[in-house]
LOGUMI-124842 format. One record per residue: z, x, y of N, C-alpha, C in turn; residue number from 1. Coordinates in steps of 0.001 Angstrom, whole numbers, padded with zeros to 6 digits. Each point is the difference from the previous one (the first is absolute). Example, Ala and Ser with C-alpha at 12.3 -4.5 7.8 and 13.67 -1.06 7.14 Angstrom:
2
SITE:007800:013190:-005690:000000:-000890:001190:000000:000900:001200:1;
SITE:-000720:-000350:001050:000060:000820:001190:000730:-000770:001090:2;
END
This chain:
338
SITE:000020:000608:-001180:-000110:-000317:001119:000074:000350:001334:1;
SITE:-000323:-000153:001030:000063:000843:001649:001263:-000560:000504:2;
SITE:000260:001166:000577:001624:-000773:000656:-000161:001526:001476:3;
SITE:000738:-000941:000833:-000199:000993:001162:001387:000952:-000222:4;
SITE:000032:001498:000336:000704:000942:-000709:000852:000832:001303:5;
SITE:000917:-000076:-000009:000707:000994:001172:-000107:001487:-000408:6;
SITE:-000661:000913:000541:-000100:000886:-000539:001057:001224:000462:7;
SITE:000280:-000291:001655:001014:000836:000853:000646:-001491:000477:8;
SITE:000831:001225:001049:000359:-000772:001510:-000964:000045:000976:9;
SITE:-000278:-000607:000691:-000451:-000072:001625:-000869:-001485:000034:10;
SITE:-000981:000451:001073:-000619:-001093:-000021:-000771:-000499:-001043:11;
SITE:000016:-001401:-000084:-000742:-000329:-001205:-001375:-000058:-000404:12;
SITE:-000794:000244:001428:-001281:000400:-000388:-000637:001653:-000509:13;
SITE:001378:000389:000051:000215:001729:-000359:000868:-000300:-001957:14;
SITE:000687:-000757:-000181:000443:000439:-001129:000306:-001437:-000888:15;
SITE:-000977:-000887:000089:-000362:-000675:-001070:-001397:-000207:-000399:16;
SITE:000079:000104:-001378:-001457:000303:-000450:000030:-001660:-000954:17;
SITE:-001248:-000419:-000279:-000420:-000806:-001305:-000500:000903:-000969:18;
SITE:000798:-000460:-001281:000540:001042:-001038:-000266:-000775:-001520:19;
SITE:-000050:000083:-000895:-000200:-000341:-001285:000994:000271:-000655:20;
SITE:000843:-001346:-000548:001234:000075:-000818:-000069:-000340:-001096:21;
SITE:001200:-000248:-001056:-000540:-000711:-000974:000584:-001559:000535:22;
SITE:-000384:-000950:-000973:000856:-001486:000609:001197:000280:-000829:23;
SITE:001045:-000720:001030:001391:-000035:-000459:000184:-000607:-001284:24;
SITE:000921:-000309:-000963:000164:-000231:-000875:001609:-001123:-000117:25;
SITE:-000151:-001124:000243:001730:-000581:000320:000835:-000267:-001166:26;
SITE:001020:000544:000293:000872:000095:-000759:000577:-000910:-000174:27;
SITE:001453:-000482:-000942:000880:-000919:-000375:000063:-000858:001564:28;
SITE:-000022:-001171:000212:000120:-000947:000862:-000959:000491:001299:29;
SITE:-000695:000585:-000186:-001149:000275:000655:-001421:-000742:000175:30;
SITE:-000535:-000113:000780:-001774:-000280:000461:-000551:000323:000565:31;
SITE:-001311:000342:-000292:-000861:000954:000443:-001036:-001111:000707:32;
SITE:-000358:000520:001602:-000958:-001056:000650:-000699:000787:000541:33;
SITE:-001906:-001077:-000230:-000756:001008:000461:-000539:-000847:001326:34;
SITE:000326:001009:001064:000601:000121:001338:-001632:-000862:001063:35;
SITE:000180:-000421:000886:-001241:-000759:000479:000530:000417:001461:36;
SITE:001134:000976:000239:000273:000359:001004:001850:000257:000373:37;
SITE:000042:000338:000957:000852:000843:000346:000798:-000112:001701:38;
SITE:001390:-000170:-000016:000644:-000024:001674:000562:000852:000325:39;
SITE:-000020:000801:001266:000541:001152:000504:001530:-000255:000358:40;
SITE:000787:000796:-000002:001032:-000223:000498:000575:001261:000769:41;
SITE:000656:000091:001013:000404:000970:000857:000583:001118:-000942:42;
SITE:000613:-000591:-000782:000554:001570:-001116:-001290:000287:-000748:43;
SITE:-000950:-000110:-000324:-001473:000596:-000278:-000165:001122:001377:44;
SITE:-000014:-000228:001103:-000325:000988:000912:001389:001119:-000228:45;
SITE:001354:-000684:000070:000592:000880:000122:-000071:001326:-001689:46;
SITE:-000490:-000213:-001135:-000113:000441:-001187:-001310:000663:000685:47;
SITE:-000728:-000341:000121:-001350:001198:-000073:000692:001062:001370:48;
SITE:000544:-000418:000635:000853:001172:000976:000631:000665:-000830:49;
SITE:000980:-000217:-000863:001034:000524:-000587:001108:-000182:000661:50;
SITE:000040:-001288:000475:001513:-000385:000459:000702:-001249:-001042:51;
SITE:-000649:-000238:-001057:001000:-000886:-000877:000453:000544:-000969:52;
SITE:001243:000671:-000137:000501:000618:-001427:-000045:-000810:-000940:53;
SITE:-000173:-000916:-000062:-000347:-000648:-001417:-001409:-000091:-000360:54;
SITE:-000486:000404:000239:-001821:000267:000066:-000031:001073:-001443:55;
SITE:-001149:-000410:-000876:000092:000770:-001462:-000924:001385:000936:56;
SITE:000600:000821:-001381:-000406:001662:000699:-001512:000112:-000096:57;
SITE:-000536:000764:000280:-001260:000238:000397:-000689:000348:-001232:58;
SITE:-001245:000026:-000485:-001227:-001436:000762:000842:-001046:-000309:59;
SITE:-000228:-000970:000677:000485:-001418:-000729:-001000:-001177:000958:60;
SITE:000355:-001247:-000528:-000759:-000999:000055:001186:-000836:000939:61;
SITE:-000326:-000326:001317:001091:-001096:000831:-000598:-001166:-000111:62;
SITE:000828:-000852:000692:-000176:-001703:-000217:001064:-000531:-000838:63;
SITE:000488:-001117:001029:000762:-000883:000287:-000025:-001463:-000946:64;
SITE:-001178:-000141:000117:-000499:-001551:-000498:-001236:000057:000136:65;
SITE:-000312:-000832:-000889:-001350:-000960:-000644:-000506:-000859:-000357:66;
SITE:-000941:-000398:000564:-000506:-001601:-000477:-001241:000213:-001046:67;
SITE:000349:-000683:-001042:-001149:-000122:-001202:000519:-000509:-000931:68;
SITE:-000965:-000137:-001352:-000245:-000724:-000995:001043:001117:-001469:69;
SITE:001129:-000762:-000759:000846:000759:-000927:-001369:-000137:-001207:70;
SITE:-000397:001330:-000167:-000814:000321:-001354:000641:000353:-001037:71;
SITE:001187:000389:-000130:000546:000425:-001023:001687:000095:000114:72;
SITE:000816:-000419:-001657:001015:-000349:000506:001160:001096:-000817:73;
SITE:000779:000393:000198:000886:000990:-000782:000809:-000622:-000715:74;
SITE:001154:000305:-000784:001094:-000733:-001307:000595:-000969:001072:75;
SITE:000147:-001262:-000552:001197:-000729:000284:-000290:-000563:001657:76;
SITE:-001006:-000086:000008:-001027:-000977:001210:-000508:-001224:000096:77;
SITE:000077:-001061:000663:-000182:-001283:-000698:-002033:000010:-000029:78;
SITE:000143:-000710:-000960:-001742:-000172:-000048:-001354:-000132:000937:79;
SITE:001412:-001597:000418:-000849:-000491:001390:-000564:000888:001072:80;
SITE:000973:001069:000407:-000505:000846:001076:-001580:000521:-000211:81;
SITE:-000531:000164:-001471:-001226:000660:-000242:-001486:-000901:000848:82;
SITE:-000144:000376:001100:-001248:-000270:000083:000268:-000776:001469:83;
SITE:001437:000181:000404:000315:-000696:001124:-000515:000746:001307:84;
SITE:000148:-000683:001408:-000192:000953:001268:001249:000280:000281:85;
SITE:000302:001317:000880:001244:-000085:000130:000144:001199:001328:86;
SITE:000897:-000041:000612:000493:000905:000791:001683:000546:-000192:87;
SITE:-000127:001129:000036:000791:000699:-000596:000865:001384:000664:88;
SITE:000833:000455:000187:001077:000997:000173:-000420:001177:-000868:89;
SITE:-000555:000754:000082:000107:001688:-000885:000788:001089:000872:90;
SITE:000627:000687:-001399:000526:001246:000425:-000627:001290:-000208:91;
SITE:-000762:-000356:001205:-001539:001207:-000068:-000333:-000312:-000810:92;
SITE:-001435:000405:000375:-001213:000047:-001017:-001126:-001461:000639:93;
SITE:-000249:-000501:001141:-000224:-001235:000202:-001147:000336:001258:94;
SITE:-000723:001222:-000212:-000912:000728:000771:-001257:000248:-001122:95;
SITE:-000034:-001000:-000932:-000657:000190:-001398:-000753:-001575:-000291:96;
SITE:-001325:000696:-000860:-000491:-001658:-000488:000818:-000758:-000723:97;
SITE:000876:000609:-000787:001052:-000033:-001055:001362:000674:000341:98;
SITE:001048:-001349:-000322:001113:000371:000688:001473:-000499:-000837:99;
SITE:000653:000540:-000614:001229:-000847:-000843:001297:-000142:000782:100;
SITE:000749:-001293:-000269:001022:-000451:000614:001111:-000979:-000628:101;
SITE:001242:000319:-000045:000406:-001219:-000842:-000612:-001218:000146:102;
SITE:000498:-000443:-001172:-000394:-001955:000195:000689:-000662:000892:103;
SITE:001073:000387:000218:000686:-000898:000736:000176:000311:002013:104;
SITE:-001059:001570:-000034:-000029:-000515:001782:-001154:-000082:000042:105;
SITE:-000212:-000916:-000370:-001846:-000999:000229:000209:-001446:000487:106;
SITE:-000945:-000423:000050:-000047:-001152:000390:-001513:-000892:000116:107;
SITE:-000243:-000806:-001199:-001211:-000480:-000142:-000342:-000877:001701:108;
SITE:-001170:000022:-000175:-000530:-000458:000784:-001477:-000650:000688:109;
SITE:-000322:-001122:000804:-001435:-000747:-000424:-000949:001141:000163:110;
SITE:-001121:-000681:-000627:-001529:000858:-000103:000054:000415:001521:111;
SITE:-000020:-001297:000702:-000755:000036:001576:001406:000831:000883:112;
SITE:000445:000011:-000230:001064:000900:000701:-000828:001061:000709:113;
SITE:-000113:000555:001437:-000496:000770:000364:000709:001455:-000029:114;
SITE:-000752:001126:-000680:000372:001481:-000315:001091:000087:001326:115;
SITE:-000099:000168:001432:001103:000406:000899:001048:-001036:-000086:116;
SITE:000186:-000946:-000252:000966:-001130:-000253:000861:000475:-001360:117;
SITE:-000704:000122:-000988:000429:000384:-001219:000917:001234:000041:118;
SITE:-000589:000971:001087:000556:001465:000013:001284:-000386:000539:119;
SITE:-000271:-000735:001416:001162:-000231:000573:001179:-000365:-000279:120;
SITE:-000041:-000876:-001083:001064:-000683:-000487:000644:001629:-001006:121;
SITE:-000296:000382:-000358:001035:001456:-000636:000140:000673:000365:122;
SITE:000363:000990:000339:001344:000827:001009:000057:-000499:001162:123;
SITE:-001089:-000193:000915:000890:-000446:001091:000483:-001732:000079:124;
SITE:-000991:-000537:-000917:001074:-001509:000157:001336:-000119:-000639:125;
SITE:-000321:001010:-000984:001200:000220:-001000:001052:000316:000744:126;
SITE:000297:001070:000682:000633:000404:000981:000481:-000514:000586:127;
SITE:-000512:-001244:000495:000334:-000799:001608:001104:-000976:-000656:128;
SITE:-000722:-000288:-001028:000399:-001215:-000738:001478:000048:-000209:129;
SITE:000828:001474:-001003:000845:000616:-000490:000860:000317:001210:130;
SITE:-000710:000552:001038:000635:000414:001298:000978:-001290:000385:131;
SITE:-000835:-001185:000210:000578:-001189:000966:000583:-000902:-000811:132;
SITE:-000585:-000122:-001662:000305:-001250:-000326:000865:000649:-001459:133;
SITE:000327:001263:-000117:001056:000270:-001310:000956:001013:000763:134;
SITE:-000161:001107:000289:000556:001084:000696:000572:-000350:001248:135;
SITE:-000747:-001036:001024:001200:-000115:001380:-000770:-001584:000200:136;
SITE:000470:-000758:-000245:-000450:-001210:000087:-000060:-000161:001493:137;
SITE:-000648:-000914:000684:000096:-000327:001111:000122:-001377:000189:138;
SITE:000982:-000182:001481:000640:-001119:000293:-000355:-000590:000710:139;
SITE:-000147:-001347:000424:-000807:-000622:001197:001059:000481:001287:140;
SITE:-000738:000214:001251:000695:000470:001171:000015:001202:000069:141;
SITE:-000381:000455:-000974:000469:001926:-000028:-001447:000850:001053:142;
SITE:000781:001001:000603:-000585:000967:000377:-000736:001300:-000610:143;
SITE:-001037:-000329:-000145:-000817:000952:-000752:-000780:000713:000257:144;
SITE:-000068:001809:000069:-000493:000865:000762:-001262:000284:-001917:145;
SITE:-001262:000005:000849:-001058:000465:-001273:-000702:001400:000430:146;
SITE:000067:000725:-000445:-001043:001711:000780:-000947:-000420:-000771:147;
SITE:-001323:000842:000126:-001337:-000202:-000238:-000178:-001228:-000614:148;
SITE:000467:-001460:001152:-000285:-000883:-000592:-001474:-000363:-000399:149;
SITE:-001272:000710:000397:-001229:-000338:-000089:-000641:000400:-001085:150;
SITE:000750:001277:-000933:000030:-000097:-001331:-000091:-000733:-000665:151;
SITE:-000270:001128:-001310:-000379:-000892:-001179:001474:-000624:-000737:152;
SITE:001058:000178:-000085:001411:-000427:-000041:000662:-001126:001325:153;
SITE:-000518:001150:001106:000935:-000934:000915:-000868:-001111:000858:154;
SITE:-001456:-000767:-000722:-000311:-001064:000456:000668:-001403:-000954:155;
SITE:-000095:001175:-001236:001043:-001109:-000825:000992:-000538:000578:156;
SITE:001182:001264:000114:001192:-000049:000450:000101:-001250:001285:157;
SITE:-000893:000121:000767:-000012:-000800:001458:-000110:-001492:-000713:158;
SITE:-001220:-000025:-000875:000097:-001379:-000356:001190:-001124:-000318:159;
SITE:000555:001199:-001384:001094:-000132:-000521:000959:-000592:000659:160;
SITE:000639:000869:001713:000926:-000168:000313:000112:-001052:001207:161;
SITE:-001542:-000457:000209:-000301:-000828:000421:000269:-001463:-000724:162;
SITE:-000303:000081:-001346:000488:-001190:-000437:001540:-000539:-000626:163;
SITE:000040:001419:000582:001917:-000503:-000515:000485:-000481:001228:164;
SITE:-000853:000119:001466:000844:-000627:001170:000451:001133:000779:165;
SITE:-000519:001497:-000384:000920:000847:001005:-001045:-000266:000975:166;
SITE:000812:000945:001229:-000221:000756:000943:-001074:001147:-000329:167;
SITE:-001365:000425:-000019:-000116:001347:-000003:-000557:000863:001134:168;
SITE:000035:001191:-000155:000093:001138:000605:-001042:000390:-000291:169;
SITE:-001107:000990:000312:-001127:-000084:-000862:-000448:001364:001059:170;
SITE:-000022:001204:-000603:-000286:001371:000449:-001623:000361:-000572:171;
SITE:-000991:000279:000749:-001316:000280:-000237:-000495:000750:000855:172;
SITE:-001116:000554:-000111:-000680:001156:000990:-001605:-000518:000040:173;
SITE:-000137:-000488:001310:-001359:-000070:000405:000159:-001666:000664:174;
SITE:-000863:-000329:000488:-000456:-001460:000749:-000641:-000598:-001407:175;
SITE:-000742:000182:-000525:-000664:-000641:-001425:001777:-000220:-001111:176;
SITE:000271:001095:-000105:001068:-000595:-000613:001181:-001365:000626:177;
SITE:000160:000192:000980:000999:-000890:000893:-000605:-001000:-000252:178;
SITE:-001238:-000241:000608:-000533:-001360:000314:-000335:-000748:-001959:179;
SITE:-000026:000797:-000671:-000026:-000939:-001581:001599:-000016:-000377:180;
SITE:000840:000672:000483:001537:-000481:-000423:000041:-001148:000770:181;
SITE:-000362:-000355:001540:000049:-001234:000637:-000420:-001122:-000798:182;
SITE:-000814:000300:-000491:-001310:-000902:-000515:000900:-000679:-001363:183;
SITE:000879:001484:-000874:000773:-000698:-001187:000833:-001155:000712:184;
SITE:001120:000089:001119:000295:-000586:000438:001650:000529:000838:185;
SITE:-000311:001265:000043:001336:000937:000297:000255:000151:001178:186;
SITE:000936:-000664:000779:-000076:-000167:001697:000186:001744:000260:187;
SITE:001135:000752:-000037:000473:000954:000049:-001528:001154:-000665:188;
SITE:-000400:000532:000505:-000935:001102:-000388:-000360:001316:001101:189;
SITE:000865:001216:-000349:000018:001086:000274:-000795:000986:-000033:190;
SITE:-001232:000359:001178:-000725:000836:-000493:000653:001516:000319:191;
SITE:-000077:000566:-001329:000749:001632:000110:-000797:001317:001129:192;
SITE:-001627:-000962:000499:-000543:001352:000742:000091:-000298:001304:193;
SITE:000961:-001333:000590:000440:-000073:001093:000757:000412:000529:194;
SITE:001655:-000238:-000602:001389:000903:000284:000624:-000153:-001412:195;
SITE:001134:000348:000456:000723:000776:-000879:000781:-001765:-000799:196;
SITE:-000190:000038:-001600:000169:-001349:-000543:001157:-000301:000498:197;
SITE:001343:000788:000029:001331:-000165:-000301:000464:-000651:001329:198;
SITE:-000714:000474:001381:000701:-000462:001419:-000941:-001099:-000021:199;
SITE:-001139:-000218:-000976:-000182:-001422:000506:000639:-001341:-000586:200;
SITE:000124:000661:-001529:001050:-001132:-000878:001786:000127:001101:201;
SITE:000265:001301:-000011:001283:-000428:001098:-000217:-001153:000764:202;
SITE:-000795:-000028:000874:-000509:-001252:001075:-000132:-001075:-000862:203;
SITE:-000616:-000137:-001305:000041:-001058:-000331:001076:-000853:-000403:204;
SITE:000790:000755:-000620:001153:-000438:-001003:001366:-000309:001366:205;
SITE:000032:000748:001170:001000:-000295:000824:000862:000315:-000725:206;
SITE:000962:-001153:000259:001806:000495:-000802:-000273:-000123:-001919:207;
SITE:-000831:-000592:-000136:-000380:-000083:-001625:-000561:001484:-000266:208;
SITE:000341:-000316:-001651:-000166:001085:-000557:-001341:-000305:-001133:209;
SITE:-000288:001088:-000877:-001045:-000345:-000910:000650:-000363:-001103:210;
SITE:-000279:-001232:-001253:000922:-000249:-001332:-001059:001117:-000960:211;
SITE:-000970:000294:000409:-001198:000647:-001585:-001007:000997:000637:212;
SITE:-000082:001151:-000541:-001202:000744:000414:-000578:000287:-001082:213;
SITE:-001229:000121:-000284:-000710:000343:-000714:-000549:001030:000422:214;
SITE:000097:001253:-000569:-000511:001129:000608:-000832:001268:-001054:215;
SITE:-001670:-000484:000223:-000188:001474:-000944:-000618:001142:000745:216;
SITE:000635:000319:000887:-000267:000884:001358:000888:001111:-000711:217;
SITE:001517:000090:000245:001002:000801:-000314:000011:000969:001678:218;
SITE:000627:001271:-000491:-000446:000713:001028:001181:-000572:001285:219;
SITE:-000563:000293:001377:000931:-000339:000711:000535:-001450:000286:220;
SITE:-001117:-000765:-000713:-000258:-001683:-000073:001692:-000158:-000507:221;
SITE:000247:000527:-001061:001242:-000568:-000578:001485:000393:000449:222;
SITE:000489:000736:000750:001171:-000248:001152:-000177:-000538:001157:223;
SITE:-001566:-000254:000489:-000184:-001354:001191:000507:-000861:-000582:224;
SITE:-000776:-000513:-000932:000173:-001209:-000919:001691:-000439:-000206:225;
SITE:000470:000958:-000511:001741:-000113:-000118:000725:-000604:001024:226;
SITE:-000435:000870:001213:000975:-000188:000933:-000359:-001839:000974:227;
SITE:-001206:-000740:-000699:000106:-000892:000168:000516:-001168:-000666:228;
SITE:000310:000457:-001302:000168:-000878:-001246:001709:-000524:000322:229;
SITE:-000295:-000939:-000214:001336:-001096:000510:001065:000042:-001186:230;
SITE:001216:-000618:-000137:000931:-000176:-001293:-000443:-001159:-000692:231;
SITE:-000199:000125:-001847:-000700:-000325:-000517:-001334:000510:-000315:232;
SITE:-000437:001132:001008:-001693:000092:000072:-000087:000697:-001318:233;
SITE:-001381:-000014:-000242:-000687:000580:-001357:-001395:000967:000400:234;
SITE:000296:001729:-000380:-001249:000456:000370:-000315:000250:-001264:235;
SITE:-001445:-000599:-000104:-000525:000011:-001442:-001411:001707:000465:236;
SITE:-000005:001125:-000728:-000999:001271:000066:-000437:-001072:-001204:237;
SITE:-001691:000945:000265:-001078:-000190:-001064:-001160:000604:000207:238;
SITE:-000007:001019:000957:-000910:001162:000227:000720:001038:000683:239;
SITE:-000808:000665:000350:000096:001287:001131:-000902:000988:000289:240;
SITE:-001045:-000822:000599:-001387:000110:000791:000511:000882:001524:241;
SITE:000951:000231:000342:000297:000934:000917:-000324:001081:-000271:242;
SITE:000508:000519:-001727:-000094:001355:-000085:-001340:000714:000164:243;
SITE:-000426:000722:000215:-001476:000556:-000016:-000319:001500:-000444:244;
SITE:001023:000658:000075:000106:001238:-000692:000449:000419:-001224:245;
SITE:-000764:000833:-000978:000563:000461:-001118:000947:001387:-000106:246;
SITE:000348:-000088:-001198:000822:001262:-000045:001476:-000184:000170:247;
SITE:001097:000819:-000464:001055:-000192:000648:000573:-000536:000928:248;
SITE:-000120:000663:001144:-000040:000099:001338:-000549:-001226:000630:249;
SITE:-001090:-000302:-000548:-000241:-002058:000689:000829:-000648:-000925:250;
SITE:000330:000521:-001149:001326:-001247:-000224:000722:000119:000432:251;
SITE:000585:000697:000209:001257:000590:000744:-000080:-000332:001351:252;
SITE:-001333:-000284:001045:-000040:-000791:000970:000276:-000951:-000114:253;
SITE:-000717:-000715:-001208:-000195:-001463:000400:001675:-000917:-000702:254;
SITE:000704:000766:-000856:001254:-000365:-000393:001119:000260:001205:255;
SITE:-000170:000967:001112:000612:000336:000896:000040:-000827:001022:256;
SITE:-001179:-000516:000325:-000261:-001103:000811:000511:-001200:-000015:257;
SITE:000549:-000309:-001610:000178:-001239:-000159:001707:-000184:000044:258;
SITE:000658:001491:000152:001045:-000167:000753:001336:000024:-001366:259;
SITE:001166:-000067:000147:001134:-000218:-001126:000544:-001416:000116:260;
SITE:000175:-000690:-001256:000504:-001180:-000295:001004:000224:-000389:261;
SITE:001250:-000234:000531:001413:000057:-001049:000557:-001559:-000713:262;
SITE:-000043:-000094:-000948:000193:-001040:-000751:001334:-001134:000832:263;
SITE:001123:000579:000016:001176:-000482:000666:-000680:-000830:001037:264;
SITE:-000517:000652:001003:-000507:-000621:000993:-000697:-001515:000204:265;
SITE:-001558:000316:-001395:-000298:-001055:-000219:000785:-001697:-000255:266;
SITE:000674:-000039:-000847:001319:-000578:-000855:000750:-000527:001316:267;
SITE:000342:000976:001022:001037:-000331:000807:-000520:-001050:001040:268;
SITE:-001329:000191:000387:-000930:-000841:000823:-000754:-000956:-000724:269;
SITE:-000023:000054:-001841:-001026:-000982:-000272:-001419:-000155:-000187:270;
SITE:-000177:000968:000143:-001388:000475:-000048:-000133:000349:-001561:271;
SITE:-001466:000365:-000361:-000462:000387:-001342:-002119:000822:000535:272;
SITE:000509:001032:-001033:-001279:000617:-000081:-000902:-000252:-001258:273;
SITE:-000981:-000856:-000357:-000824:000150:-001038:-001023:000442:000034:274;
SITE:-000440:000755:-001608:-001334:000762:-000094:-000487:-000546:-001233:275;
SITE:-001515:-000095:000620:-000940:-000691:-001041:-000900:001376:-000650:276;
SITE:000061:000136:-001507:-001034:000597:-000205:-000845:-000623:-001469:277;
SITE:-000974:-000345:000336:-000947:-001273:-001041:000054:000646:-001296:278;
SITE:-000301:001740:-000010:-000570:000597:-001107:001347:-000120:-001274:279;
SITE:001015:000247:001265:001547:000036:-001417:000118:-001637:-000221:280;
SITE:000280:-000988:000829:-000077:-001492:-000383:-001380:-000490:-000715:281;
SITE:-000883:000382:-000554:-001123:000128:-000880:000231:000641:-000870:282;
SITE:000788:001188:-000597:000515:000739:-000917:000627:-000903:-000537:283;
SITE:001229:-000471:000521:001306:-000218:-000487:-000078:-001417:000160:284;
SITE:-000170:-000826:000717:000013:-001839:000128:-001434:-000116:-000045:285;
SITE:-001188:000014:-001055:-001271:-000238:000263:000287:-001505:-000180:286;
SITE:000925:-000663:000028:-000214:-001723:-000158:000206:-000240:001376:287;
SITE:000966:000713:000590:-000140:-000272:001673:-001178:000115:000381:288;
SITE:-000945:000754:-000475:-001518:000388:000602:-001070:-001216:000111:289;
SITE:000512:-000695:-001286:-001005:-000876:-000569:000505:-001475:001154:290;
SITE:001112:-000075:-000398:000433:-001016:000999:-000091:-000139:001608:291;
SITE:-000137:001369:000641:000237:-000355:001063:-001524:-000351:000540:292;
SITE:-001261:000781:-001003:-001159:-000189:000257:-000236:-001358:000074:293;
SITE:000393:-000542:-001551:-000553:-001432:-000125:000972:-001299:000943:294;
SITE:000605:000413:001156:000899:-000705:000501:-001401:000388:001466:295;
SITE:000092:001017:000195:-000905:-000016:001261:-001536:-000393:-000304:296;
SITE:-000530:000048:-001547:-000936:-000130:000125:-000386:-002046:000201:297;
SITE:000868:-000272:-000593:000390:-001568:-000026:-000031:-000584:001572:298;
SITE:000671:000649:000633:000092:-000134:001183:-001715:000015:000917:299;
SITE:-000564:000809:-000374:-000994:000123:000463:-000964:-000858:-000166:300;
SITE:000009:-000259:-001440:-000854:-001039:-000378:000496:-001513:000809:301;
SITE:001045:000027:000113:000258:-001573:000495:-000120:000338:001793:302;
SITE:-000657:000730:000498:-000387:000121:001135:000908:000281:001162:303;
SITE:001380:000992:-000653:000931:000206:000543:000111:001131:001196:304;
SITE:-001096:001246:-000866:-000152:000680:000724:-001301:000563:000204:305;
SITE:-000415:001278:000957:-001395:000117:000770:000230:001558:-000501:306;
SITE:-000960:000752:-000439:-000538:001174:-000753:-001214:000582:000684:307;
SITE:000324:000983:000934:-001038:000734:001114:-000326:001342:-000977:308;
SITE:-001127:-000137:-000354:-000638:001441:-000809:-000656:000779:000945:309;
SITE:000023:001406:000321:-000500:000319:001143:-001139:000523:-000098:310;
SITE:-000445:000155:-001355:-001060:000694:-000999:-000130:000200:-001314:311;
SITE:-001708:-000440:-000541:000051:000557:-001188:-000736:001661:-000018:312;
SITE:-000074:000870:-000718:-000454:001065:-000061:-000914:-000151:-001427:313;
SITE:-000994:001057:-000029:-000865:000240:-001366:001190:000791:-000545:314;
SITE:-000290:000373:-001174:000904:001505:-000820:-000558:000985:000767:315;
SITE:-001095:000396:000236:-000368:001557:000504:000665:-000127:001730:316;
SITE:000514:-000851:000346:001168:000338:001235:000817:-000265:-000009:317;
SITE:000966:000547:-001156:001239:-000344:-000073:001016:001197:001234:318;
SITE:-000734:001105:000522:000854:000845:000387:000075:-000765:001856:319;
SITE:-001533:-000437:000083:-000297:-000584:001455:000955:-001116:-000182:320;
SITE:000322:-000868:-001063:001307:-000812:000077:000970:000163:-000131:321;
SITE:000392:001299:-000494:001249:000562:000296:000513:000346:001508:322;
SITE:-001005:000854:000440:-000124:000340:001412:000179:-001072:000829:323;
SITE:-000738:-000993:-000102:000581:-001357:000954:001537:-000685:-000175:324;
SITE:000139:-000143:-000661:001342:-000332:-000804:001227:001336:000634:325;
SITE:-000408:000996:000112:000829:000948:001173:000194:000415:000883:326;
SITE:-001168:-000392:000582:-000286:-000097:001507:000658:-001045:000943:327;
SITE:000698:-001132:-000743:000732:-001062:000392:-000391:-001208:000649:328;
SITE:-001518:000402:000006:-001163:-000816:000641:-000239:-001632:-000867:329;
SITE:000421:000142:-001319:-000320:-000729:-000666:001199:-001302:000086:330;
SITE:-000679:-001136:-000652:000357:-001373:000654:000391:-001209:-001480:331;
SITE:000837:000432:-000491:000248:-000971:-001504:-000244:000711:-001265:332;
SITE:-000615:-000187:-000709:-000655:000363:-001636:-001081:000937:-000048:333;
SITE:000344:001371:-000054:-001459:000761:-000299:-000516:-000234:-001957:334;
SITE:-000984:-000115:-000439:-000568:-000447:-001314:-000917:001367:-000337:335;
SITE:000031:-000107:-001134:-001193:000969:-000539:-000509:-000328:-001155:336;
SITE:-001305:000036:-000416:-000867:-001022:-000746:-000720:000608:-000844:337;
SITE:000037:000494:-001257:-000337:000360:-001256:-001861:-000763:-000277:338;
END
């Protein structure tokens, strides 16, 4: 089979190559999927740069999600899955014509569901549902901050928070993204290109405080958010896009910028810090993955959610697609089609 293979770390056009590999064989509890395409996530960008510590050793096949048809079953897998079109999370290996995954880390999807929508439901939709419905359930009237609100996870979080009756404060970059978020119903949209988002937040909040921050940025945004979170508030961390440099010094600068957290002060002020790594959830609780994807898929099919697909790239344009995602200029989901 063909697969995009990461041969080194650096710019995608220099380090990614299409190479021939043996088709993977599903083990017990696994299925193999003949892929029609896959979605991109910021973790792919970080892995190509060498900034994602859990990425497999080089040379490797990246990719965390695929859409396709189940063409082979491992032992102890329900026979009804054979031939079904599915959206699935993968433990890497998604940038390939065939991929394997745990049969519980997938959801059966309609034959006519667009590739971009199906891909958006996997890592990004699943992360948003897990964050706002399982790990940190939202309550009506809560003040919720969402970083990177026009991104893949961000747009799901915005809509789920609005459905919960929350007052949403959305941070994005550029007038096009600001306009799009307003079209989704967000009243408080902050353009990070115009002014410091936290200065604007303090003005908008007045004497109030945030109840929840969904933060995919990390770095200096973390302590800035924590200063605005009130009693009973929760910080949900699910990314680190502010980290730009590789190597130990880059890691040290990124960690240093997030500051020191003293647990006793969290208890005294009744605040919580929650972290999400969907790869870990998929490893240890794949049943949760299936529940999250199924729930968000049903809500989409009922007309309760909008999915914005930025673009669909042909397979030979994967490096271009990754560069688009890394630039911060994309809005919503980016997918690649075989």
